[in-house]
N, C-alpha and C positions, 0 to 999 in steps of 0.2 A: 495537438501538442502532446508530447510524451515527457515524463519525468521519472528519474530514478531517485528513490527515497531510501534513506537508512534511518531506522528507528532504534534508539538506544534507551536503556532503562529497564523497567519491568515489562518486557515485551514478549517473552516466551512463556508458554503454559498459562496464558490468561485469556485465550480466545481472540487475540488480536487478528490473526490471519483470517479467521472465519467471520469476524465483524467486517473486515475489509472486503471479503468476497460478497457478503450480503449487501453492503452499502454500494459497492461498485456495480453490482447487478441492477440495483434500483436506479442508479444514475446513468446506466448505459456506458460505463467506463470499461475499457478492456485492459488486459495486462496480466500480471501475476505477482505473487508474494511468497516469500519463503524464509524460514529460519536459517541463520548462518551459524557455523560452529563457534564463533566468538561471542555468542549470546545476543547479537543484534538481529534485526529483521530487515531484509531487503525487499523492496517493492518497485516494480516498474508499472506505471499506469499511463493510459493514453485516453484523451478525450478533451472536451472543451476546458479552458483554463478555470472557469468558475466551478466546474464539477470536480476537477483535481483538487482545488482549494477546499471544497466541501468534504471530499473524501479524506484528505489529510486531517482536517479539523475534527471529523468524526472519530478518527482513530486516536487522536490526541486527547479526546474527551473521555477519560477513563477514571475509574475509582481505584485502580490498582497501583497507583504511584505515579511518579513523575516520568514522563516520556519526552525525550529530546528527538528532534528530527532534523535532518539536513537533506537537501535535494538539489538536483541539477537537471536542467533540460537536456534531453538526448534526442537523437533522430527518431522519427516515428517509424513504427513497424507497419508493414502492409498486410492486409488480410488477417488481422487478429480478431477473432469473433467473440471471445469471452474474457472474463477475469477468473483466474483460478489460483489455487494453492499449488505451488511448484515444490515437489518433494526433493529434488536434487538439482 
């Protein structure tokens, strides 16, 4: 399963992307995450549904303020081996 997430709120300059990379690596989830110019963070993640739910919950559990998330299921990517911060 693959999902595209958009995180809104206090999501940039608080370590959210690197928390996501660390958690995704532990969970064997693949994909990427990046900041967008409008102040949101976009993430695509692929793995078992329960792992994607855990990943999103971990990102939302923060002391930096309220974070809102929306997501949609999207087609899976073939041969994606890691989860990374995407710079562009």
